[in-house]
C-alpha angles and dihedrals in degrees: 000000000000089000094052092051091047092051089050091051092047089055091049092047093052093047091045094049099042095046092047091048092052090047088051091056091059104042121082115253120251094038127114091246092060090048093054091044091054092050089050091052089052091049091048092051090049090052088050092050094050092045094051091048092050091048091050093048090048093049093044090052091056 
């Protein structure tokens, strides 16, 4: 069950990071939208990191 949730989190993290990075490329720098997009990319990468570590721990446990 933990592995399934971690894979779902990994998918959401990749989608979040890629879509925010793409949006960051098309918004002018210095605006509020670019700041929010940069924070969203960071949150997506954090979610990816947490999901990968949960998957690693789950696989190591088996």
